[in-house]
C-alpha positions as CSV (number, residue, x, y, z in Angstrom):
1,X,44.4,-25.9,1.9
2,X,45.3,-25.9,-1.8
3,X,43.9,-23.2,-4.2
4,X,40.9,-24.5,-6.1
5,X,41.2,-24.7,-9.9
6,X,38.4,-23.6,-12.1
7,X,38.3,-24.1,-15.9
8,X,38.1,-20.5,-16.9
9,X,38.7,-21.3,-20.6
10,X,35.5,-23.4,-20.6
11,X,33.5,-20.6,-18.9
12,X,34.9,-18.0,-21.4
13,X,33.9,-20.3,-24.3
14,X,30.4,-20.5,-22.9
15,X,30.3,-16.8,-22.4
16,X,31.4,-16.2,-26.0
17,X,28.4,-18.3,-27.2
18,X,25.9,-16.4,-25.2
19,X,27.4,-12.9,-25.8
20,X,29.4,-12.9,-29.0
21,X,31.5,-9.7,-28.9
22,X,32.5,-7.5,-31.8
23,X,36.1,-8.4,-32.5
24,X,36.9,-4.7,-32.8
25,X,35.3,-3.9,-29.5
26,X,37.5,-2.7,-26.6
27,X,38.1,-5.3,-23.8
28,X,36.1,-5.0,-20.6
29,X,37.7,-2.3,-18.5
30,X,39.8,-3.5,-15.5
31,X,40.0,-0.9,-12.7
32,X,43.0,-2.7,-11.2
33,X,45.2,-1.3,-14.1
34,X,44.5,2.2,-12.8
35,X,45.0,1.1,-9.2
36,X,48.5,-0.2,-10.0
37,X,49.3,2.9,-12.0
38,X,48.4,5.1,-9.1
39,X,50.5,2.9,-6.8
40,X,53.4,3.2,-9.2
41,X,53.1,7.0,-8.9
42,X,53.2,6.8,-5.1
43,X,49.7,8.0,-4.6
44,X,48.2,4.9,-3.0
45,X,49.0,1.5,-1.6
46,X,47.2,-1.4,-3.3
47,X,46.5,-4.4,-0.9
48,X,46.9,-7.6,-2.9
49,X,44.6,-10.6,-2.6
50,X,46.6,-13.1,-0.5
51,X,47.4,-16.7,-1.5
52,X,45.7,-19.1,-1.6
53,X,42.9,-17.6,-3.7
54,X,40.4,-18.8,-6.3
55,X,40.0,-17.1,-9.7
56,X,36.4,-16.7,-10.9
57,X,34.9,-15.0,-14.0
58,X,32.7,-11.9,-13.6
59,X,29.8,-10.9,-15.8
60,X,31.7,-9.4,-18.7
61,X,34.7,-11.8,-18.5
62,X,37.1,-10.2,-16.1
63,X,39.0,-12.6,-13.8
64,X,38.5,-11.9,-10.1
65,X,40.5,-13.2,-7.2
66,X,38.7,-14.5,-4.1
67,X,40.8,-15.1,-1.0
68,X,40.3,-18.3,1.0
69,X,41.8,-17.2,4.3
70,X,43.7,-14.5,6.0
71,X,40.5,-12.5,5.8
72,X,39.4,-9.4,7.8
73,X,35.7,-9.5,8.3
74,X,33.8,-6.3,7.6
75,X,30.6,-7.0,9.5
76,X,27.1,-5.8,8.7
77,X,25.3,-3.6,11.2
78,X,22.0,-5.1,10.1
79,X,23.2,-8.6,10.4
80,X,24.5,-8.1,13.9
81,X,21.3,-6.2,14.9
82,X,18.6,-8.2,13.2
83,X,19.9,-11.6,12.1
84,X,22.8,-12.5,14.4
85,X,22.9,-16.1,13.1
86,X,24.0,-14.7,9.7
87,X,27.4,-13.5,11.0
88,X,27.9,-16.3,13.4
89,X,27.3,-18.8,10.6
90,X,30.0,-17.1,8.5
91,X,32.5,-17.4,11.3
92,X,31.5,-20.9,12.1
93,X,32.2,-22.0,8.6
94,X,35.6,-20.5,8.8
95,X,36.4,-22.3,12.0
96,X,35.1,-25.6,10.7
97,X,37.6,-25.4,7.8
98,X,40.4,-24.3,10.1
99,X,40.9,-21.1,8.3
100,X,42.8,-18.0,9.5
101,X,40.6,-14.9,9.9
102,X,40.1,-11.8,12.0
103,X,36.8,-10.6,13.5
104,X,38.0,-7.0,14.1
105,X,36.9,-4.8,17.0
106,X,37.9,-1.5,15.3
107,X,35.6,-1.6,12.3
108,X,32.9,1.0,11.7
109,X,29.7,1.0,9.7
110,X,30.2,1.6,5.9
111,X,27.9,4.7,6.0
112,X,25.5,3.0,3.6
113,X,22.5,4.1,5.6
114,X,23.7,7.7,5.3
115,X,24.4,7.5,1.6
116,X,21.3,5.6,0.5
117,X,18.7,6.7,3.0
118,X,19.4,10.3,3.8
119,X,22.2,11.7,1.5
120,X,23.2,14.1,4.3
121,X,26.9,13.5,4.0
122,X,29.5,14.4,1.4
123,X,31.8,12.5,-0.9
124,X,35.0,13.0,1.1
125,X,33.4,11.8,4.4
126,X,31.8,8.8,2.7
127,X,35.1,7.7,1.1
128,X,37.2,8.5,4.2
129,X,35.1,6.1,6.4
130,X,35.6,3.4,3.8
131,X,39.3,4.0,3.6
132,X,39.8,4.0,7.4
133,X,38.3,0.6,7.4
134,X,40.6,-0.6,4.6
135,X,43.6,0.9,6.4
136,X,42.7,-1.0,9.6
137,X,42.5,-4.2,7.6
138,X,45.8,-3.5,5.9
139,X,47.6,-2.8,9.2
140,X,46.7,-6.3,10.4
141,X,48.0,-8.0,7.2
142,X,44.5,-9.5,6.6
143,X,42.3,-8.9,3.6
144,X,38.8,-7.3,3.9
145,X,35.9,-9.6,3.3
146,X,32.6,-7.6,3.1
147,X,29.6,-9.2,4.8
148,X,26.9,-6.7,3.7
149,X,25.8,-6.4,0.1
150,X,25.2,-2.6,0.6
151,X,28.7,-2.1,1.9
152,X,30.0,-4.1,-1.0
153,X,28.1,-2.0,-3.7
154,X,28.8,1.3,-1.9
155,X,32.5,0.5,-1.6
156,X,32.8,-0.5,-5.3
157,X,31.3,2.9,-6.3
158,X,33.4,4.8,-3.8
159,X,36.6,3.0,-4.9
160,X,36.0,3.9,-8.5
161,X,35.4,7.6,-7.6
162,X,38.7,7.6,-5.7
163,X,40.5,6.2,-8.6
164,X,39.0,8.6,-11.1
165,X,39.1,11.9,-9.1
166,X,42.4,13.4,-7.8
167,X,40.5,16.0,-5.7
168,X,38.6,13.2,-3.8
169,X,41.9,11.3,-3.1
170,X,43.5,14.5,-1.8
171,X,40.5,15.2,0.5
172,X,40.5,11.7,1.9
173,X,44.3,11.7,2.3
174,X,44.0,14.9,4.5
175,X,41.5,13.1,6.7
176,X,43.6,9.9,7.0
177,X,46.8,11.9,7.7
178,X,45.1,13.4,10.8
179,X,44.5,9.9,12.2
180,X,47.8,8.5,11.0
181,X,46.4,6.0,8.5
182,X,47.7,5.1,5.0
183,X,45.7,5.5,1.8
184,X,45.1,1.8,1.0
185,X,42.8,0.5,-1.7
186,X,42.2,-3.3,-2.0
187,X,43.0,-5.0,-5.3
188,X,39.5,-6.5,-5.2
189,X,36.3,-5.7,-3.3
190,X,35.2,-9.1,-2.2
191,X,31.7,-10.0,-0.9
192,X,31.4,-12.9,1.7
193,X,29.0,-14.7,-0.6
194,X,31.7,-14.9,-3.2
195,X,33.9,-16.7,-0.6
196,X,30.9,-19.0,0.2
197,X,30.6,-19.7,-3.6
198,X,34.2,-20.7,-4.1
199,X,34.3,-22.8,-0.9
200,X,31.1,-24.6,-1.6
201,X,32.7,-28.0,-2.5
202,X,34.6,-27.9,0.9
203,X,31.3,-27.5,2.6
204,X,29.9,-30.5,0.7
205,X,32.8,-32.7,2.0
206,X,31.5,-31.9,5.6
207,X,27.8,-32.1,4.9
208,X,25.8,-34.2,7.4
209,X,22.2,-33.4,6.3
210,X,21.1,-34.2,2.8
211,X,19.1,-31.5,1.0
212,X,18.1,-33.6,-1.9
213,X,14.4,-33.2,-1.2
214,X,14.6,-29.4,-0.6
215,X,13.4,-26.9,-3.2
216,X,15.0,-23.4,-2.8
217,X,14.2,-20.1,-4.4
218,X,17.1,-17.6,-4.7
219,X,16.7,-13.9,-4.2
220,X,19.7,-12.1,-5.7
221,X,20.7,-9.0,-3.7
222,X,20.4,-5.8,-5.8
223,X,23.4,-4.2,-4.2
224,X,25.5,-7.3,-5.1
225,X,24.7,-7.6,-8.8
226,X,23.1,-4.2,-9.9
227,X,25.7,-1.8,-8.5
228,X,28.9,-2.1,-10.6
229,X,27.5,-5.3,-12.2
230,X,30.7,-6.0,-14.0
231,X,32.2,-7.0,-10.7
232,X,29.7,-9.7,-9.8
233,X,30.2,-13.5,-10.5
234,X,27.8,-14.9,-13.1
235,X,26.7,-18.5,-13.8
236,X,27.4,-19.3,-17.5
237,X,25.8,-22.7,-17.3
238,X,22.3,-21.6,-16.1
239,X,19.8,-19.2,-17.7
240,X,22.2,-18.1,-20.4
241,X,24.6,-16.4,-18.2
242,X,22.1,-13.9,-16.9
243,X,21.9,-15.0,-13.3
244,X,24.5,-14.6,-10.5
245,X,26.5,-17.7,-9.7
246,X,26.6,-16.9,-6.0
247,X,23.8,-18.6,-3.9
248,X,22.6,-20.8,-6.8
249,X,26.0,-22.5,-7.0
250,X,25.9,-23.3,-3.3
251,X,22.3,-24.7,-3.4
252,X,23.2,-27.0,-6.3
253,X,26.4,-28.2,-4.7
254,X,24.5,-29.1,-1.5
255,X,22.0,-31.2,-3.5
256,X,19.0,-28.9,-3.2
257,X,17.0,-27.9,-6.2
258,X,17.0,-24.2,-7.2
259,X,13.6,-23.2,-8.5
260,X,13.0,-20.3,-10.9
261,X,10.2,-17.8,-10.6
262,X,9.1,-14.8,-12.7
263,X,10.2,-11.9,-10.4
264,X,13.7,-13.2,-9.8
265,X,15.3,-9.9,-10.8
266,X,13.0,-7.7,-8.6
267,X,14.2,-6.0,-5.5
268,X,13.2,-7.5,-2.1
269,X,11.4,-4.2,-1.4
270,X,13.9,-3.0,1.2
271,X,15.1,0.0,-0.8
272,X,16.7,1.8,2.2
273,X,14.8,5.2,2.1
274,X,11.3,3.8,1.7
275,X,11.8,1.1,4.3
276,X,12.1,4.1,6.7
277,X,9.4,6.4,5.2
278,X,7.1,4.0,3.3
279,X,7.3,0.8,5.2
280,X,3.9,-0.3,3.9
281,X,5.2,-0.3,0.4
282,X,8.3,-2.3,1.4
283,X,6.1,-5.0,3.1
284,X,3.6,-5.2,0.3
285,X,6.4,-5.4,-2.3
286,X,8.2,-8.1,-0.4
287,X,5.0,-10.2,0.1
288,X,3.2,-9.7,-3.2
289,X,6.1,-9.3,-5.7
290,X,8.5,-11.8,-4.2
291,X,7.2,-14.3,-1.5
292,X,3.7,-14.9,-2.9
293,X,5.1,-15.2,-6.5
294,X,7.7,-17.7,-5.3
295,X,5.0,-19.7,-3.4
296,X,2.6,-19.8,-6.3
297,X,5.1,-20.6,-9.0
298,X,7.7,-22.8,-7.2
299,X,6.3,-23.6,-3.7
300,X,9.8,-23.6,-2.2
301,X,10.8,-25.1,1.2
302,X,13.2,-22.2,1.8
303,X,14.3,-18.9,0.3
304,X,18.0,-18.2,0.2
305,X,19.6,-14.8,-0.3
306,X,22.9,-13.1,0.5
307,X,22.4,-9.7,2.0
308,X,21.3,-8.3,5.3
309,X,18.4,-6.2,4.0
310,X,17.1,-9.0,1.8
311,X,16.9,-11.6,4.6
312,X,15.4,-9.0,7.0
313,X,12.7,-7.8,4.5
314,X,11.7,-11.2,3.1
315,X,11.7,-12.8,6.5
316,X,10.1,-10.2,8.7
317,X,7.5,-8.9,6.2
318,X,5.6,-12.1,6.0
319,X,3.5,-11.4,9.1
320,X,1.7,-8.6,7.2
321,X,1.0,-10.9,4.3
322,X,-0.4,-13.5,6.6
323,X,-2.7,-10.9,8.2
324,X,-4.2,-10.2,4.8
325,X,-4.4,-13.8,3.7
326,X,-1.6,-13.7,1.1
327,X,0.1,-17.0,0.4
328,X,3.2,-16.7,2.6
329,X,4.9,-18.9,5.1
330,X,8.4,-19.9,3.9
331,X,11.6,-19.6,5.9
332,X,14.3,-17.1,4.6
333,X,18.0,-17.8,5.3
334,X,21.3,-16.6,4.1
335,X,23.6,-18.8,2.0
336,X,26.0,-19.0,4.9
337,X,23.2,-20.2,7.2
338,X,22.2,-22.9,4.7
339,X,25.8,-24.1,4.4
340,X,26.1,-24.2,8.2
341,X,22.8,-26.0,8.5
342,X,23.8,-28.7,6.0
343,X,27.1,-29.1,7.9
344,X,25.3,-29.7,11.3
345,X,25.6,-26.3,12.9
346,X,23.6,-25.9,16.1
347,X,20.2,-24.4,15.0
348,X,20.1,-21.9,17.9
349,X,23.7,-21.4,19.2
350,X,25.0,-20.8,15.6
351,X,22.1,-20.3,13.2
352,X,20.0,-18.5,15.8
353,X,16.8,-19.4,14.0
354,X,14.8,-18.1,16.9
355,X,15.5,-14.6,15.6
356,X,13.7,-15.3,12.4
357,X,10.0,-14.5,12.0
358,X,9.0,-17.0,9.3
359,X,8.5,-20.6,10.4
360,X,11.7,-22.5,10.0
361,X,10.5,-25.7,11.7
362,X,9.1,-27.4,8.6
363,X,12.4,-27.1,6.8
364,X,14.3,-28.7,9.7
365,X,11.7,-31.5,9.9
366,X,12.1,-32.1,6.2
367,X,15.9,-32.6,6.4
368,X,15.5,-34.8,9.4
369,X,16.8,-32.5,12.1
370,X,15.1,-33.1,15.4
371,X,15.3,-29.5,16.6
372,X,13.4,-29.8,19.9
373,X,16.2,-31.2,22.0
374,X,18.5,-28.5,20.8
375,X,15.9,-25.8,21.7
376,X,15.7,-27.3,25.2
377,X,19.4,-27.3,25.5
378,X,19.6,-23.7,24.4
379,X,16.9,-22.7,26.9
380,X,18.8,-24.4,29.6
381,X,21.9,-22.4,28.6
382,X,19.9,-19.2,28.9
383,X,18.5,-20.1,32.3
384,X,22.0,-20.8,33.6
385,X,23.2,-17.4,32.2
386,X,20.2,-15.6,33.9
387,X,21.0,-17.3,37.2
388,X,24.6,-16.2,36.9
389,X,25.8,-19.9,36.7
390,X,27.3,-19.4,33.2
391,X,28.8,-16.3,31.6
392,X,27.5,-16.9,28.2
393,X,27.3,-19.3,25.2
394,X,30.8,-19.4,23.8
395,X,32.4,-20.6,20.6
396,X,33.6,-23.6,22.4
397,X,29.9,-24.5,23.1
398,X,29.0,-24.0,19.4
399,X,31.9,-25.3,17.4
400,X,31.2,-29.0,17.3
401,X,28.6,-30.0,14.8
402,X,25.4,-31.5,16.3
403,X,24.9,-35.2,16.4
404,X,22.7,-36.7,13.7
405,X,20.6,-39.8,13.9
């Protein structure tokens, strides 16, 4: 597959119109310069983004490289535990495009729960866990692609701390030396939704369900675009360059209509610590500040986001709003699930919509997907597995797109 070309000069010109810079101002800082300097001194190894890759423009004008394949998938604990169709959709998309990737078995959590929810760890331990994962990816020759928005934001912060502080690098190096791992820092920290964004036109070529009559609201993940915001991809054609390009770009490419609403910039309500100790606040925020506002101002057919906590919170909080007669009742999917749905992925073997709490049936009805035969087929699979007649639903069962009318 050839590297996609994007007219960066055109985007830069648009950016200059929106944010005219002082000609005497210093250019946007590029952390990669310091990475390569540390590598030149022999302190670290920098893992380069492999070819083929796509170059995109970040919020303040830096060019960022997004790999197309040879990716090592850093999975999300919340996706695997709460929304399994999220991860399986990402992998399904890769297989549909025939791309080379690794689903590793030696990856650990990013420690985001510890860092954001409890603060009981320390800087060296936090960074060492990250660096062990990066070393594991480097040893395979594949490049890390981060599934979780929290891991993405946490790793960007930790990477900058490692670059800036010698004592932190020394502490992490002592830990890695004990387990025989090199100190490797990736050239770019890449979120899976950035990969979805640059591959969106490839998905369109394989699209089997039209989404022209679908209205979608976007929830941007805070840990994608509010932590180290200069590393996020922004859309210079919509809303004056103040909205992320990820998710919205995919929705537009697939033919659906992205609908704006007044609380676009608000958090989903997840917030890590208060989802544990103040869950009523999380649920009321998700319902009243996000879902109900979307329903009243845009009345979407679906809400699309790109992080584990966001899908979980916006999807699974709606039951409380329904109990108190708030205006709720809209399915919440990830961008990867939307792309897979449009390409004809099995709604239960791949998308695993039965794990979602909000009602997804009206959306499937609207795009012309008769889901009931596929649900019956899926139930038959489960019955055979329970009787011991089948070991499990495999990728071979799921890879072929479903038949359309």
